[in-house]
N, C-alpha and C positions, 0 to 999 in steps of 0.2 A: 504494500500500500504506500509506504513511504517513498519507494523508488518510483512509483507511477507519478506521484506529485512532483518529484524533482525532475522527471522527464518532461512533464507538462511545462514546468518553469523553463526548462531548457528550450523547448519548442517556442514558447512565448518570447523569450529573449532572443532566440535565433531569428524569429520573424521580425522583431524590432530592428535587429542589426541589419537584416537583409533589406528591409524597407528604407531605413535611414541611409544605408550605403547606396541603394539604387537611386534615391532622390539626390544624394550628394553627387553621384555620377552624372545624373541628368543636368544638374547645375553646371558642372564642369563641361559637359557636352555643349550646352547652350553657349557658354563663354567661348569655347574653342570654335564653334561654328560662326559666332559673331566675328571673331578674329579672322577666320578664313574668308568670310564675306567682305570684310574690310580690305583684305589683301587682294581679293578678286576685283573689287572696285578700283583699287589703285593700279592694277595691272591692265585693266580694261579688256584684254583679250587673253583667254585661257582655254585650253582644250577640255573636252568633257572627261577624258581619262584622268586628268589631273584633279578635277573636281571630285570624281568618284573615289580616287585614291585618298584625297584629303578627308573625305567623309568617313572612309573606312578607318584611317589612322586616328581621326578624332574619336570615333566610336570605340576603338580599342583602348586608347589612352583613358577615356572616361570610364570604361568598364574596369580597367586596371585599378583606377582610384576608387571605384565603387567597391570592388573586392577587397582592396587594401583597408579601406575605412571600416567596412562591415566586419572584417576579421579582427581589426584592432579593437572594435567594440566587444565582440564575443570572446576573444582571446583563445579560441579553440576552433577546430574543424575549418581551417582556413580555406582549403580547396573547395569544400562543399558550399560554404557561405559565400565565397567569392564567385563561384559559378552561379549560384542562385541570385545574387544581387545583379550580376551582369545579365542574367536571363530576364530579370524584372526590367532592367534598363532597355533590353532589346524589345520586350513586349511594349513598353512605352513608346519607343521609336517606331515600331511597326504600326501601332494603333494611330499615332499622330500622322505617320506617313500615308496610311491608307485613307485617313479622313480628308487629307488635302490633295491627294492625287488618286488616279484610277489605276495605279500599278498593281500587278498581281505578284504573288510570291513566286520568285524564280531562283535561278542558281546563285545570283549575286546576293540575294537575301539570305540564302542558306550559308553562303560563304561568310557573310557578315555575322550571322548567328554563331558559327563555329569560331571565328576569330574573337568575337566578344567573350564567349564563354571561356575560351582558353586564356585570354588575357585577364579576365576576372578571376579565374582560378589561380593564375600565377600571382596576381596581386594579393589574393587571399593567403597564399602560402607565405609570401614575403611579409604580409601584415602580422601573421601569427608568430613568425620567427624573428621579427625585429625586437631587439632588446631595448629595454628602457635605459635612458642615460642615467648614470649615477653622478651625483654632484659631490 
């Protein structure tokens, strides 16, 4: 009975860490996309391949930070928490993307999903293994 209650507490704290990490990653993604838009405006001409690559890189960096932050909050299960927070971030991106465009899920969407989950899991592993500074 006692173990079941501690397991529920872990699921509740894990869900909080995943949600907070996903939202933090979303904020970082918005800031990176705003910076990318500013760079595109300054360059005036840019190929579509570069825009696609910049969006993938921005998604991966933001999911890395989402995984890192969520793992730092939970302090355990870094790979799982990082992957879940980046999955949440991907779902947010997918929903907002399909609201504003009529694009279907295709191979590039699946590549983005895989890249985001891998970078989020990597960020989670680094977040758990980062040592605190001693003063």
